[in-house]
N, C-alpha and C positions, 0 to 999 in steps of 0.2 A: 620437630620441635615447635613449629608454628601451630600445628594442630593441638599439641598438648597445652600450649600457652592459651589458645583460644578456649579450649574446654575448661581449663582452670578458671579463666576469667568469666566464662559463661556460668559456671556453677556458683561463683560468688555473687554475681549480679542477680541471677534468677531467684535467689533467696529473698530479694527485696521486691520482686515484682508485685506481690500481693499488697504491699504498702502503698503502691502508686496506682494500681489498676482502678479506673473509674473516678479518680480524684480530679483529673484535669477535665475541664469543659471541652466539648468537641468544637474544634475550630471550623468556621464556615469557609468553604472553599471559594477563593476568588474566581470569577468567571470571565472568560474572554469571548467576544463575539465579533463577527464580521457580517454586515456593517454594525458598528456599535449603536446602542440605543442613543437617541430616541427612535432611530430607524428600526424597522422590523428586522431582528437578527435572522440570518440565514445559515451561518456556520458557527459552531461553538467548538472551542479547543477543549479537549478532555485530558490530555496527558502526553508525556514523552517517555520512551523506554529505550534504555541502552543495555542494561544488564539486570541480573536477578535482584539486585538491591533496589531498583526502581519499583519493584512489585511489592516491597515490604512496607508496612506502616511507617510513616515518617515521624521522627522524634521520639520513638519508643526506646525501651531499654535494649531490645534486640539490635537496634541500629547502633547502639554504643558498643555492642559485642563484636559485630562483624563489620563495622564501618571502615576499619582500616585494612580489611582483607580484600584481596583481589577477587572480584566477582566475575563469574562467567557471563559472557554476553557477546554482543556484536562487535565486529572489527571492521569489516568493509561490506555493509549490506547493499543489495542492489534492487531486488524485486520483492514483492510482498503479496500475501493472500491471507484469508481468514475464513473460519467456518461459521462465523456468526454466533457461535456458542461459547466464545471465550478463548479460543486458540488462534494465535497469529503465527504465520509461517513466513520467515524471512530468509532469502537466499544470501549466503555470505561466501564469496569466492575465496577469501583469505582463509576461512575455516574449512573450505571444501565440503560444504554441506548446508543444510537448512536448519536454522535456529527456530525452535518452537517456544513461544511465550504463552504459557497457560495463565491467562489473567485471573481465572477463578481460583486455581490451585496456588497461584503466585509462585510458579516455578519456571525454570528455563532449562531446556534440554535440546540435544541434537535430534533431528528427525530420524526415527528408526533406532535410536540408541546405539549400543555397541555393535549391533548387527549391521548397521549401515556404514561402518568404517570402511573406507576404500570404495564405496559404491559410487560416490560422486568425485569428479575431477574439477569441473568448473560449473557449479550449480547456477541455474538461471531462473526461468519462470516456474510457477506452480499453480495448479488449478484443482478445485475440489468438486466432485460430482454430488448429486442429490443423495446418493447412498453413503456418502462419506469417503468414497475412494479418492485417493490423493494421487495426482499426476505431477511428478517432480522432474523437471527437465535438466539435462546436462548439456551445455553448449559444445564442449570439446568432444564428448563422446557421441553427440548427436543422437541421444536416446532420451526417451521419457520413461522414467521408472514409475511403476504403479504400486502403491501401498494401500492396505485397507485402513479402515477408520482407527484401528489400533496400532497403526504404523508398522505393520508387518509387510515385508516385501512380497509381492505376488507375481509380478510380471514386468517385462520391459518392452517398450515399443521402439524398434530399431529403425531410425530414419537416416542412417549414415550414408546410404546409397543415393538418397534424394537431396539431402540438405548439407550445407557446409557449416551451419551454426544454428543455435536455437536461442531466441530471446524470451521476452515475457509472453507466455501463452495465456489463452482464455478458453473457456468451455461453453458450448451451447448445450445446456443440460437437457433441453427438450429433445434435441435431435441426436444427442450423444456424439457431437463433433468437437474436436479440438482445433482451435485456430492457432497456427504455429508460424510466427515470423522467422525468417532466415535472414539475419542482418547481413552477413557476408555474401550470401547468395542473391541478395536483392529480390527476394520473393516471399510469398506467404502461401502456406498450404492449408487445406481443410482436410483433417484426418478423421476418418470414420472409426470410432472405437469398436463398434460391433464387428465390422469386417477386417479391422486392423489394416487399413489401407488408405492411401491418399486418394481422395476422390476429386480434388480440384486444386489447381495451382494458379496463383495470381502473380504477375511479374514475369521474371525470367522463366522460360519453359523448362519443365522436367519431362524427360523422354517418356512417351506413352501415357501422359496424364493430361486431360483436357485443360486448355487455357483459352477460354473464349473472351476473357477480359484482360487484354494486354495493358498492364499498368507499369510505368517506369518508376519503380521504387528507388529511393536512395537512402539506405539505412533504415529499413522498417524495424522499429524497436519494440513495439508493444501492440497488443490486441485487447479489445474490450467488447463484450457482448451485451446487448440490451434485452429487455423482457420479451421482445418479439423475435429474437434470434438474429437481428441485424447486428453486424459487427463493424467496429471502427479500427482502423490501422493508423498508427503514428508513423508517418513518413518523415523521419526526423530531419534529414539534411535537405529535404525539399520544403521544410517548414510548413507542413500541412497535415491535416487529418482527413482520412477518406472513409466514407461509409459504404458498406456493401450489404446486400441482402443475405439471408441465410445460405442461399445457393452460390453466393460469390459474385452477384451482379452489381456493378457499380451503381450507386444511388446518388451520392453527392460528395463534395469535398470543400474545404475552406482552409484558409491560413496563408500568411505571408510573413517573411522575415522582417523584423523591426523591433523597436523598443516601446511602441505605443501600447495602450491597453488593448488586448485582443491579438496583438502580434506575437510572434514566437522568435526566440533566439535559438535555443537548442531544445527541441521537444524530447522528452524522455519516455513518458508513459501516459496512459489515459484510463479512466474508469467512468462508470455511468451509475447514477443514483436511481431510485425507484420511480422518479418522475421523468426520467429520460434526459436529465442534464448531463453534459459531458464535462468532466474535469480533466485538465491537461497539465502535467508538471513540466516546468521549463527549468532545466538544470542551470543554464547560464544566467538566466534572469532571477533565479532563486524564488520563484513564485508559482502559484497555481491559478489558472484561469478557468472559469466556469462558463459554458456556452449552452444555448439551446440547440435544437437539431438543425436550425437554419444557419448556425455559425455566428449568431449574435452574442457578443460578450455580455454576461450578466453580472459577474462579480469576479474580482481579482483579490487574492490575499497572499501574504508571504512577504519576504524581504530577506536580504543577506544578514546572516548572523553566524559567527563561528564560536563554538564552545572552546573555552580555554583549558578544559580538562574535565575529568570525571568529577562530578559534584559541583560544577560551576552553574551559574544561573541558567535556567532553562530558556527563557524568553519565548513565550508562545507565539507562533507565527513566524519565527525566524528560522531560516534554512541556509544550509551550505550545500548546494547541489541536490535539490529534491529529485528523486528518481522514481522508483516503482510506486504505484498507487493502486488501492483496491477499495471498493465499497461493498459492504455485505448487505444481506437482506434487511437489516435493521437501519440502513442508511448511515452506518458508522463508517467513517473514512479513515483509511490507514495509509500513511505516506512515509516512504523511506527518505530520511534526511542523511544522505550518503556520507558526505565528508565530515559530518558530526558524529558518525557511527551510531545512529539511533533511528527509531521511527516515531512519528507523532500520530496521535489519534484525534480525530475531529468528529463532529456530528452534524449532518445536514438537519437543520431545524425546520421540521414540519409543524403544522398547527397542532397535531397530536402530541409531538414531542414537547412543545412549549407548554401545553396544558399539563403534561406529566412532570415537567421540570420548569415551573414558573420562575420568573425573575421577581423575587420578593424584596420588600423594603428592608428585611432583616439581613439580606445578603450584601456583601461588599458591592460597590458600584461596578456593574458590568461594563467592560470596556474592551477595546481592541489593543493588542500589544503595541507598545511604542516602537517596536522593531519591525512591525508588520507594515505592509502597504495596503491599507484598506481601499475599498471601492471609492472612486472619485465621484464628485457630485453629478457630472453629466451622464454617467453610466447608470442605467436603471438596475434595480435589484431584481430578485426572482420572485414571481408570485406563485401561488399554489398550482397554477396550470402550466408553469414552465415558460410563460411568455413574459415580455417586459412588463414590469409594474408601472402603472401610470401615476 
C-alpha cells in the first residue's frame, strides 16, 4: 500500500516538474574551514551522509515525494574506505555488511548485493588495491573476503588459526601487503597477498612466525600506510601511535593520555594524507588531531554534537564518537561519525585545491562551525611542507 501511495503521488507531482525546472536560481553553498579565514584554511567540510536521501538534490520535487519514506542507510557504522572515484565503503556491524555509497550515481547498496547475504557476520576493516580488488574483513570469522572491482566474490583469506579478531586494516599497494591489527590478540600481522601467508607479526607472538620487534600493544585498533610503505598503528589503550617500516621495524612513536591539544583520550583510527600528515580520530574527545611525522600537533578540529534524528541540523565539524577514517588519493577525508549513524567528508586544502576552489566574494562568508573546536592560537597550522607554519 505504501508503494502504491508513493507511485500515485510521484505521478501527480512529476507532471509539474517542467514548470519549475530551471526557474530557481542556484544557491551558493556555505563553506566551512579549519582554521577559518583570515588564516589559511587547511581543512574544508564537504558534507555528511547517513542514507540515500542525503545523496539526492535538496529542495527538489523528488524530495517531496520520498521525504517521508524510510531510506536505506547506515545504522551503526565503524570503519570506512573509498576508491577515490566516488565510491565510499562503510562497515556496519548492525547491518552485518558493508554499505556502499556511490556519490556519482547517488545510490546506496550493500557490498556484493544479494550474493553477499550471509557472507559477513561482524564486518570490520576494508582496503582497496590498485587494480580495484576489495579486501573486506570480518572480525568474528577472522577472514578477509576478496571481491573484484565489480563486487563479485573471488576468494577468502583465512586467518582464524593465527588471529582472534580483525580491526581496521590497511594495504601497502606497492608490496601487496595487508596490515592487519588483532585487537583481542594484542598484535598486528603483515600478510603477503601473493603468497597468502603471514610474513611478520608484531606484539604477541604467533607460532612459527618471525617477531623481531616485540611491542606490547594494548588494543591495536587501526592501521594506516603512507606513500613510502611505512605504516602507523593506533595503540588505543596505550594512548599512542607507533610508526613501523614496511618490513615491520619500529621507527618512532608518540602520544599520551590527556585532554590538552595533541593528547589522546580514546584513539580510534588514523589516516595519512599525500603530504604525510597523520590524522587521528579520538572517540571520547569527539575530535580529530593532525600531526606531522615528528608527533607535533598541527591542527585540531571537531567537537561533540548529537543528531536529534534523521533530517536534523547537520552541524559541520560536530561528532558523536568519531571512529574510522580514510584519506583517498585526492586528499579527500572520510570520517565515521559513529553514534550519529553517518560519515562526514572533508578535504585537505592544498594550494592546488584552493586555486581550483577559490574563496570568492560572491560566496557566503567561509567559517568554522560553531560546534567545532578549531585550532587555538598557540598551535601552528600546516604549511605546504608539513612543518609548522611560522
